[in-house]
N, C-alpha and C positions, 0 to 999 in steps of 0.2 A: 365248140359249137357256138356259144353265144357269143364270141368274140368274132367269128364269121359272121354272124348276122348283125353286126355293128353295135353290139352292146361292150360297155366298158366294165370288166369284172374284178372282183377281189376274191379270193379264196382263202379259206381260213381251214386249218388241219383238225380242229376240234371246237368244242362248244367255246370254251372260255375265250380262245382266240377270236372266235368268231364275234362273240359280244363286243370285244374289245375294237374290233374292225368296224362293226356295224355303228357304234358309237362315233369312233373318230372320221370315217368316211361317208356316214349319213347317204347311203345307197337310194336309189328309188324303188327298190324291190330287195327282198332278202328269201332266198332258196336255202332252205336246211333240211338236215337228215334228223332223225329222231335218234338212233344207236350210234353214241358219239362217246368219246372217252372223256373224263374229267366231267364235263357238264353236258347232259343229254338234249335233245332238242327241245323237248317239253320247259326245260330251265331254263334254256335259252331265250324261249318265248316270252316266259314269265318275267324275266328280268329285262328284256327289250320292251315290253308292254308298260314296265314301270318306269321306265326312263322318259323322260319328258320329250329326250330328242329323237327317241325312235318309236314313240308308242303309237303312232299313226302310220308306219312305214308298211306297206303290204307285206305280209309273211306268208310265205307257202313252204309246206313240209313236202319234201320229194324223199321217199323212202320204201323198203321193201316190206314194210309193214302194213299189209292192205286189207286187214280185217277190219270190219263195220266200226268194231268197238274202239279201234285206236283212231279212226278219221272221227268219230264222233268226239272222242275225248279232245281231240287237236281243235276241233272247230268251236266246242265249248269253252277251250281256253282262250280264243282270240286267234288263232289262224284263221287265214283268207281264204286259202284252199290247201288241196291235198291230193298230191299225186303219187301214184304206187309205182314202184319199179316192177316190171321194165315198162317204159314209157316211151313214147315216138319223140321225135323233134316237133312234129306239128304240135301234139298235143302240149309240150312244154312252151312252146311259142304262144299258143293260142292262150294259156293260162297267165303267162306274162302279159300278153298284150291286154286281157281283160283286166287284169288286177292294176296295170299302169292308167288305163281308161278310168276305171273307178276313182283311183288318187287324184287324176285330172279334174274329173269332176267334181269332187269334196272341195278341191281347191279353188276350182271356179266358182262354186255355191259359197265358200268362205268368203272370196274376194267380192261376190256380189252383196253378200250381207255387210261386209265392211263399207261399200260403196253405199248401201242404203242407210248405214249408220251415220256416214258423214253428211249426207246430204239432209238427214232429219236434223242434226247438230247445227250445218249451215243455217238451213230455214228458220229453227225454232230459237236458237241461241240470241242472235242480233234483236229479234221483236221482244224476247222474253228481257233483255237487259234493258232495250232502249225505251218500251212503253212506260214502265215504271219510273224510271229516271227521268224522261220528259215531265212527268206529272209532278214529281219530287221538285225538280228546278222549276218548272212554271209556276206551279202555285207558290213555291217559296219567294220566286222572283216578284210575283205581283204582290204578294205581302209586304215584301221590303219597300216596294215603291209606293204602296197606298197607305203603309202603316198607320199614318196620321189620319186618315178618314174612314178606316174600317171599321164597320160595327162589329161588337162581339160576335153576334150570331154568324156573320161573314167568316170571322177569323176561324170560329168552331168547324163551320163547314169546310173550308179549305183544308185545315190541318187534318181534317178526317181523311181528305183525299189523301194528304201526304204519307199520313199513317198507313192507311192503305197500301200505297204503292211502296214502302218501304217494308211491309209485312210480305208482300209478293215476292220481292227482292230476298228477304231473309228466307222465306221458305225455300225458294230455288236453291239457295247456297245451302240451307241445311240438307236436302235433298242430294245434293252432290256428295256432301261429306258422308250422309248416311251410306250412300251407295258404296263410296269406296271403302268404307269402314267395314262394311259386310263383304265386300270383295276379298278385301284383305283377310278377315278372318276365316273365310272358306278355304283360303290355302295357307292357313297358319294352325298346324295339328293342336298344339296347346291352347291357342285361344278359342278354336273350334270346340274343343272338348269342355273348356270352362263354360262358354255358351250355353252348351247343350246340358248342362247341369242345373242351371237356374230354373226356379220355379216360381210361377204365377198363381198365387192364391184367388181364389173368387174372380176368375177372369171374365165373368160376366158383367161385373160392376163395372169395370174399365171399359168394356165393350159398349155399354149402354152410353157411358158418359161421354167417350170420345167420338161415338157416332153423332150424339145430340150436337156436341159443340161443333164438328163439322158440317153438319146440315144447318146449322144456324148461321156459322160463316157464309152459307150461300143463300141464305133467307128460305132454305126449304124445311124448316123444322116441321111444318104441318104435313109434309109428303112423306116423313120417314114413318115406317112400320116395324116396330123391332118386337121380337119374340124369342126370347131366351130361356133356356132351361140351367138352372145352377149346377155346378160341379165344384168339386173343393179345391182343384189344381191342376194344372198343365205345365208340360215343360216348353216354357218360353219366358224371354226376359221381359219385363214390364215396358222398358222402352220401345223395343221392336214390335211387341204387340200392340201397343197404342199407334205406332206409326203404320203398320199394316191397317189398322180399322180407318185411320185418317186418309188413306191413300185409295182405299176401296169406296168409301162413301164420298170423297172428292170426286172421283173418277165417275161415279153413278150421278151425281149432282151435274157434273158438265156434260155428260153425254146423254141425258135425258132430260125432257121439258118440265117446266114447273108445273106443279098439280098433278103431275104422275106419280106414282108412288114408288119409293124406295124401299124393299122390304128386306129387312135382316132376320135370318132365322138362325139359332146357333143352340146346340146341345151335345149331349154325350151318344158317341156312336164307337163304342170301344174297337180298337185301343186308342180313338182319337176324339178329340174334342172339334166337332166340325162347325163350320161358320160358313153360310151361303148368304151371298148378298145379290139382291136381283133388281134390275130397273127395266125400264119400258121405254128405253131410249133408241137410238138408230140401229144399234147393234154392230157387229163385227163379222165381215166374211170370212168364209173358211180360208180363203188365201192368207188373210191378215193373223187370223188366230194363230197359223203355223209361225208367226213372225213376232211374236209378243216378246218384248224384251226391252232393256234400257234404250233410251233415246229414241222410241219408235212412237211417232204419232201418225195415225191413219188417215189419210185424205185431208191433211192438213191443208192443202192447196184449196180445197172446196168449202172446208169449214173454219170460220174464224173461232179459234180456241185458245184458252190459256195454258200455259204448260209446255214442257220440255219432251214429255213422253216418258218421262223416267220412273213415274208413280208405280207403275204396274212391273216393271222391273225390279223396283225395290222390293215389292211385295213378293216376286218369285225368288230373289237371292234370299231373302229373309226366311221364306219357306224351307230352301234349300240348306239353309244353314242349320235349321233346327229338325232337320230330317223329317219334315211335315209332308202334308198333301196339297196339292194344288191342281184345279182343272177349271177350264173357262168352257162354256157353252153359249152360243149366241147366233141369233137369226136376223139378217140386216131387216131393218124396220121394225123388229119386234122385240128387240132387248136383249139384256146380257144377264148372266149368272155366273158368278165368280163363287168357287168352292175353294176352301183352304182348309187345313185340319192341324192341328198340335196334337203330340201325344198327351194321352192322360197322366198326371205324375200318381203314382202309388203313395 
């Protein structure tokens, strides 16, 4: 019947053959019985959802088991739909149409996200590389040309410009390396588990130190308001915790005006050590909140700002790596609050 309707179909006689065929053929949709020899339908679903190549393929059960409990069990374990026998041709075609449409919509959304990613990289990277390089090359060239006549104070001033530009390049490079390292760890079971076993004692000390250093770099020390409660230890590595605090304070400084407070509160909220970073900057719209991730800079066309948009993406990935808590609330024109949490260590 499906062939008559224009579909190319592949049929398997049992669950194990179906698994192998699905992996080799990668169909647009899988229709599967429940009661089958060797491997039943639920096991087929479990194995295909665990395989990277088939985990997102729409999966529909078509079975004589029509009781509610069976349907509920199937949906809870990742089935996209459940059609009970006897069924009509119209019912089956409608189920297939709906599931293929959902899959197409998901692909379009992913393609749009990748296009946004490419656009942000294209717009941000040349500026982020060229600006500090121009400063380094320009000031160093002038210093070489005027070396015989430059006064010490001028040498010091221009050397500071060169140093600042070099640090900007260094930080951008380090951020790319950190993001790559975390991404690899998220997909490496052994490394991921090793990182999750690391413990940081007295995290409030590192939090205060890193926040103050980052605010000072932006000449915003007097805007920083820090209120932290001590805890013995959390499950997080020293390096990644310091990086998260640096990125959160860096963002708060960049997206809020001087003399507007940047508030940090941290304390125990079992089973987590929670950290709240709040600014009174321009805020983020609900549309952009849903797109937070690596390389995303919002309204870069309208606001001149440093950075590649990688900072908050790094925060999200590090929190995921440590099985922590992450949330952002924001109101355009009123400010943003970022909430993160790491598990308390026993």
